[in-house]
C-alpha positions in Angstrom: -10.1 -0.2 13.1 -7.1 1.4 14.8 -4.8 0.3 12.0 -7.1 1.7 9.3 -7.3 5.0 11.1 -3.5 5.2 11.5 -3.1 4.6 7.7 -5.7 7.3 7.1 -3.8 9.8 9.2 -0.5 8.9 7.6 -1.9 9.1 4.1 -3.6 12.5 4.7 -0.5 14.0 6.3 1.7 12.7 3.5 -0.6 14.2 0.9 -0.5 17.6 2.8 3.3 17.6 3.1 3.9 16.6 -0.5 1.5 19.2 -1.8 3.3 21.9 0.2 6.7 20.7 -0.9 6.0 20.5 -4.7 3.3 22.3 -6.6 1.0 20.5 -9.0 -1.5 18.8 -6.7 -4.9 20.5 -6.7 -7.6 20.1 -4.0 -10.6 21.9 -5.5 -12.6 22.0 -2.3 -9.7 22.6 0.0 -9.6 20.5 3.2 -12.6 18.5 2.2 -10.8 17.2 -1.0 -7.7 16.6 1.1 -9.5 14.4 3.6 -11.4 12.6 0.8 -8.2 12.0 -1.1 -6.6 10.7 2.1 -9.4 8.2 2.5 -9.1 7.2 -1.2 -5.3 6.7 -0.8 -5.9 4.6 2.3 -8.3 2.3 0.5 -5.9 2.1 -2.5 -2.9 1.3 -0.3 -4.8 -1.3 1.8 -6.8 -3.0 -0.9 -5.7 -2.2 -4.4 -1.9 -2.0 -4.0 -1.5 -5.6 -2.7 -3.5 -6.8 -5.7 -1.3 -4.8 -8.1 1.8 -6.1 -6.4 0.6 -9.7 -6.8 -0.1 -9.1 -10.5 3.4 -7.5 -10.9 5.1 -10.3 -8.9 6.9 -11.9 -11.9 8.4 -8.5 -13.0 9.3 -7.6 -9.4 11.1 -10.9 -9.0 13.1 -10.4 -12.2 14.0 -6.8 -11.3 14.6 -7.7 -7.6 11.8 -5.3 -6.5 12.9 -2.3 -8.5 9.6 -2.3 -10.4 7.5 -1.9 -7.2 7.1 1.9 -7.8 4.6 1.0 -10.5 2.1 -0.2 -7.9 2.3 3.1 -6.0 1.9 5.1 -9.2 -1.1 3.0 -10.3 -2.7 3.4 -6.8 -2.3 7.1 -6.9 -3.7 7.3 -10.5 -6.8 5.3 -9.3 -7.3 7.8 -6.5 -7.1 10.6 -9.0 -9.8 8.9 -11.1 -12.1 8.2 -8.2 -11.9 11.2 -5.9 -13.6 14.3 -7.2 -11.7 17.5 -6.7 -8.3 15.8 -6.4 -6.1 16.4 -9.5 -2.4 16.3 -10.4 -1.7 18.8 -13.2 2.1 18.6 -13.0 5.0 18.3 -10.7 7.0 21.4 -10.1 9.9 21.6 -7.6 11.3 25.1 -7.1 14.8 23.9 -6.1 16.7 24.0 -2.9 20.1 25.7 -2.3 22.2 25.5 0.9 25.8 25.8 1.7 26.4 22.1 1.2 23.8 21.0 -1.3 22.1 22.4 -4.4 19.0 20.8 -5.9 17.9 22.3 -9.2 14.4 23.1 -10.1 12.5 20.8 -12.4 9.0 20.3 -13.8 7.2 17.1 -15.0 3.8 16.7 -16.7 1.5 13.7 -17.3 2.5 10.3 -16.2 5.9 11.5 -15.0 4.2 13.9 -12.6 2.2 11.0 -11.1 5.4 8.9 -10.8 7.2 11.8 -9.1 4.3 12.4 -6.7 4.0 8.7 -5.9 7.8 8.6 -5.1 7.5 11.6 -2.7 4.3 10.1 -1.2 6.2 6.8 -0.6 9.0 8.7 1.1 6.7 10.7 3.4 4.5 7.7 4.1 7.5 5.6 5.1 8.9 8.3 7.3 5.6 9.0 9.0 5.0 5.2 9.5 8.5 4.9 11.1 7.8 8.0 13.3 4.4 6.8 14.5 5.0 3.1 14.8 4.6 2.0 18.4 
């Protein structure tokens, strides 16, 4: 139970941080949709993603694991289909400029937006898991 709750907190925080970093995720009912999407993402990551990884095992073996992003994108797409009030309409990054680095702005729509958000979610989830791991 503690493990499931930890995954839920990490998934919900990751969704919140990703939605504040890039625009395109819509929570129709605000915090209620965010919490429900976090629960859906937790279920998808704990139950659905291992099944998808098992089905994609031959392709992952041939590509040395580079095809694993598909399971994250499919899990996120399933959450979009199941959770009411949670939508991805596009991926829009405003850009980032500092003295040393300059990231341009870019926009994706459709399946590319889901892939971009799943990549960001994977980054934030990995970081928060590393941060919270006891």
